[in-house]
C-alpha positions as CSV (number, residue, x, y, z in Angstrom):
1,X,0.0,-0.1,-0.1
2,X,1.5,3.3,-1.2
3,X,-0.2,6.1,0.9
4,X,1.2,8.9,-1.0
5,X,-1.0,8.0,-4.0
6,X,-4.0,8.3,-1.6
7,X,-3.5,11.7,-0.1
8,X,-6.2,14.0,-1.3
9,X,-7.4,17.6,-0.5
10,X,-10.7,18.3,1.5
11,X,-11.8,20.0,-1.7
12,X,-11.3,16.8,-3.8
13,X,-13.4,14.9,-1.1
14,X,-16.0,17.5,-1.6
15,X,-16.1,17.4,-5.6
16,X,-15.9,13.5,-5.9
17,X,-17.4,11.9,-3.1
18,X,-19.3,9.3,-5.0
19,X,-16.1,8.2,-6.8
20,X,-14.1,8.2,-3.7
21,X,-16.6,5.7,-2.2
22,X,-16.3,3.6,-5.0
23,X,-12.6,3.7,-5.3
24,X,-12.3,2.9,-1.7
25,X,-14.6,-0.3,-1.9
26,X,-12.7,-1.4,-4.9
27,X,-9.1,-0.5,-3.8
28,X,-9.6,-1.3,-0.1
29,X,-7.3,1.3,0.7
30,X,-7.6,3.9,3.0
31,X,-7.3,7.6,1.8
32,X,-5.9,10.5,3.7
33,X,-7.8,13.8,3.4
34,X,-5.7,17.0,4.0
35,X,-6.9,20.5,5.0
36,X,-4.9,23.6,4.7
37,X,-1.9,21.2,3.7
38,X,-2.0,18.9,6.9
39,X,-3.4,15.5,7.3
40,X,-6.7,15.9,9.0
41,X,-8.6,12.5,8.5
42,X,-8.5,8.9,7.3
43,X,-11.3,7.5,5.3
44,X,-11.8,3.7,4.6
45,X,-14.4,1.3,3.3
46,X,-16.2,-0.5,5.6
47,X,-14.8,-4.2,5.5
48,X,-11.3,-2.9,5.8
49,X,-12.6,-0.8,8.7
50,X,-14.3,-3.7,10.4
51,X,-10.9,-6.0,9.8
52,X,-9.0,-3.4,11.5
53,X,-11.3,-3.2,14.4
54,X,-11.2,-7.2,15.0
55,X,-7.4,-7.1,14.3
56,X,-7.3,-4.5,17.3
57,X,-9.3,-6.5,19.5
58,X,-7.3,-9.5,19.0
59,X,-4.3,-7.7,20.0
60,X,-6.0,-6.3,23.0
61,X,-6.6,-9.8,24.1
62,X,-3.1,-10.9,23.4
63,X,-1.7,-7.9,25.4
64,X,-4.1,-8.7,28.3
65,X,-2.7,-12.3,28.1
66,X,0.7,-11.3,28.2
67,X,0.2,-8.8,31.1
68,X,-1.6,-11.7,33.1
69,X,1.4,-14.0,32.3
70,X,4.0,-11.3,33.6
71,X,1.8,-11.0,36.7
72,X,1.8,-14.7,37.4
73,X,-1.9,-14.9,36.8
74,X,-1.9,-18.4,35.3
75,X,-3.1,-21.8,35.8
76,X,-1.8,-24.9,34.1
77,X,-4.0,-26.6,31.7
78,X,-4.3,-29.7,33.6
79,X,-5.9,-27.8,36.5
80,X,-8.3,-26.0,34.1
81,X,-9.2,-29.1,32.1
82,X,-9.9,-31.0,35.6
83,X,-12.1,-28.0,36.8
84,X,-14.2,-27.9,33.3
85,X,-14.6,-31.7,33.7
86,X,-15.7,-31.6,37.3
87,X,-18.2,-29.1,36.4
88,X,-19.4,-31.1,33.5
89,X,-19.9,-34.2,35.7
90,X,-22.2,-32.2,38.3
């Protein structure tokens, strides 16, 4: 993904909104919108956004797991399996 080709001024967004929506959906690459020469927003298609959100959620879960491991908040797989089996038997 080469972001330099996806940088457009806000005036371009205003004048070509429908075309931009089509392009974002087809290319699945984000577009950076500038205002007064500064990057202000990033727009992207909904599928890419949802994938990004899912990825972020997984990364948060992994980070939480790593934190729990470093804090010693872990149990052996054997003890967890035994506890689950005892619940099933009740």
